[in-house]
C-alpha positions in Angstrom: -0.1 0.0 0.1 1.0 3.6 -0.9 0.7 6.6 1.4 1.0 10.3 1.3 2.8 12.4 3.7 1.7 16.1 3.6 5.2 18.2 4.2 4.8 21.2 1.7 3.7 23.4 4.4 5.5 26.5 6.2 5.2 25.6 9.7 4.7 29.2 10.3 3.9 28.8 14.6 7.4 26.5 15.1 9.4 29.8 13.5 11.9 30.7 13.6 12.9 26.9 13.5 11.4 26.5 10.3 12.7 29.1 8.9 15.6 26.8 8.1 14.4 23.5 9.0 11.5 21.8 6.9 8.6 21.1 9.7 8.7 17.6 8.6 12.4 17.5 9.3 12.0 19.1 13.0 14.0 16.7 15.4 11.5 14.4 17.8 13.6 12.2 20.2 16.8 13.3 18.5 15.3 12.1 15.1 13.6 13.7 12.3 9.7 13.4 12.7 9.7 12.4 8.9 11.8 9.3 10.0 9.2 8.5 12.9 6.1 8.7 10.4 7.8 6.6 7.5 8.8 4.0 10.4 5.4 4.1 12.1 3.4 3.8 8.3 5.7 1.0 7.5 5.1 -1.2 10.5 1.6 -1.1 9.4 1.9 -2.1 5.8 2.8 1.1 4.0 5.8 0.1 1.4 5.8 3.2 -0.8 5.7 6.6 0.0 4.7 9.8 -2.1 5.7 13.0 -0.2 4.8 16.2 -1.3 6.9 19.6 -1.0 7.2 23.2 -1.0 8.5 25.2 1.7 12.1 24.4 1.9 11.7 21.5 -0.8 15.5 21.4 -1.3 16.3 20.9 2.2 14.0 17.7 2.1 15.6 16.7 -1.0 18.9 17.0 0.5 17.7 14.9 3.7 16.6 12.2 1.7 19.7 11.7 -1.0 21.7 11.6 2.2 19.7 9.2 4.2 18.3 6.6 1.6 15.0 5.2 2.8 14.4 1.4 2.3 11.4 1.8 0.6 10.3 3.9 -2.6 9.5 7.6 -2.3 8.4 9.9 -4.9 8.5 13.9 -4.2 5.8 15.8 -5.4 6.9 19.6 -5.9 4.6 22.1 -5.8 5.7 25.7 -6.7 2.3 27.0 -5.5 1.3 25.4 -2.0 -1.7 23.4 -2.7 -2.9 22.3 0.9 -4.0 18.9 1.4 -7.0 18.5 -1.2 -4.9 20.0 -3.7 -1.6 18.1 -3.1 -3.7 14.9 -3.1 -5.2 15.5 -6.2 -1.8 16.6 -8.1 -0.4 13.7 -7.0 -3.2 11.4 -8.3 -1.4 9.6 -11.2 1.4 8.5 -8.6 -0.9 7.1 -6.1 -2.5 4.8 -8.7 -5.7 3.0 -8.3 -5.9 1.3 -5.0 -6.7 2.5 -1.7 -4.0 4.3 0.1 -3.1 6.1 3.3 -2.2 9.9 4.0 -0.8 11.5 7.0 0.1 14.9 8.1 3.7 15.9 8.1 3.4 17.1 11.7 2.2 14.1 13.4 3.7 12.1 16.3 1.9 9.1 17.1 1.6 5.4 17.7 -1.8 4.3 17.0 -2.7 1.1 15.6 -2.7 2.0 11.9 -3.6 -1.8 10.8 -6.6 -1.5 12.9 -7.4 1.6 11.1 -6.9 -0.1 7.7 -9.0 -3.3 8.9 -12.0 -1.1 9.7 -11.5 0.6 6.6 -11.9 -2.6 4.5 -14.8 -3.9 6.5 -16.8 -0.8 5.9 -16.1 0.2 2.9 -16.4 3.9 3.2 -15.0 6.3 0.3 -12.5 7.6 3.2 -12.0 6.4 6.8 -10.6 9.4 9.1 -8.8 8.6 12.3 -10.1 10.5 15.2 -9.7 11.4 18.9 -11.9 12.5 21.5 -9.8 15.8 22.2 -11.1 19.5 22.1 -10.4 21.7 19.4 -11.7 24.8 17.7 -12.6 22.4 15.0 -14.2 19.0 15.5 -16.0 16.6 13.2 -19.4 15.3 13.5 -20.1 12.0 13.6 -23.1 10.0 13.9 -24.0 6.6 16.0 -23.0 4.6 12.9 -19.8 6.1 13.1 -19.9 8.7 9.7 -19.3 11.8 9.2 -22.4 14.3 8.9 -20.7 17.6 9.5 -18.3 19.9 11.1 -18.0 22.0 14.6 -16.2 25.5 14.3 -15.6 27.6 17.0 -18.8 26.4 18.5 -21.0 26.8 15.4 -22.5 23.4 14.1 -22.6 22.7 10.5 -24.5 19.4 9.5 -23.6 18.7 5.6 -25.7 15.3 5.7 -28.7 13.7 7.5 -27.3 11.9 10.7 -28.1 8.5 11.9 -29.3 9.0 15.6 -27.5 11.3 18.2 -23.9 13.1 17.1 -20.8 13.2 18.5 -17.8 15.6 18.0 -14.3 14.2 17.3 -10.6 15.8 16.2 -9.0 14.5 13.2 -5.8 13.3 13.7 -4.6 14.1 10.4 -4.2 10.3 9.1 -6.7 8.7 7.0 -7.3 5.7 4.5 -8.3 7.0 1.1 -10.1 4.9 -1.5 -8.6 5.7 -5.1 -11.9 6.2 -6.3 -12.2 9.6 -4.2 -9.7 11.2 -6.5 -11.9 10.5 -9.2 -14.8 12.0 -7.5 -13.0 15.4 -7.2 -13.6 18.0 -9.4 -11.6 21.1 -10.2 -11.1 23.6 -8.2 -10.3 20.9 -5.5 -10.9 22.4 -2.0 -7.5 23.8 -0.4 -8.4 21.5 2.6 -9.2 17.5 2.5 -11.3 18.3 5.5 -13.4 20.8 3.2 -13.4 18.4 0.1 -14.9 15.7 2.6 -17.7 18.1 3.6 -18.3 18.7 0.2 -18.9 15.0 -0.8 -20.9 14.4 1.8 -23.5 16.4 0.2 -23.4 14.4 -2.9 -24.3 11.4 -0.7 -20.9 9.8 -0.7 -19.9 8.4 2.9 -17.2 8.9 4.8 -16.4 7.0 8.3 -14.1 7.7 10.9 -11.9 5.4 13.5 -11.2 6.3 17.0 -7.5 5.8 18.2 -8.9 5.7 21.8 -6.1 5.8 24.3 -2.9 5.6 21.5 -0.6 8.2 22.0 -0.8 11.0 19.3 0.0 14.8 19.1 0.1 17.3 16.3 3.5 19.4 16.5 2.1 22.6 15.6 3.8 25.1 17.8 7.1 25.1 20.0 5.1 24.2 23.3 3.9 21.0 21.7 6.9 20.3 20.2 8.6 20.3 23.8 5.9 18.5 25.0 6.0 15.6 22.5 10.1 15.4 23.2 9.2 14.8 26.8 6.3 12.6 26.3 6.5 10.5 23.0 6.8 7.1 23.9 7.9 6.4 20.7 6.3 3.3 18.4 4.8 0.3 20.3 
């Protein structure tokens, strides 16, 4: 199975560190975050990677040249940053015709992605999103069937399809399994965020599912305090 790692972002809230180091190469426990992500995904069956780049893309290219990976890696350079939705769409030919995994390039986690994949295969939605109950400004709204029905932003709910029963709110972990069919369903202009694209697809009757990581470790390294916390608390891959 292939995976796409999103590594094009500027990492603005990690500056000045990310003025010279791409966010995906920021050290965690003495290793670049990218190494942790590749090791995590490969532990759960990923054997080929696509990485989109933009900010300091030369540094990522140099790092991979100097530190060859045992798995094939294709870099997808974006002259203009496209976001997660656009990045996926532009990489659709590389990703091919099979289901694939996608992961944000700032995620430190040891979630059981084998279980995520099994859930996706058993339920057969267009995409399955890893989620957690952590509170945030942006929360996914999920019905009793475990399907995405909308989003809550800054306390305001937006329901995009009729829920089955009551809804619960979850935080998206930035890890998902995606059917290759989704890439054919996406119509230009593609939304900047894949989350917004999912919400648009809900209105077209396309099913998006979620999977709870439960007690697994997960952090999105968005700023310096979180980076410091991850360096203190990340247990590594278990």
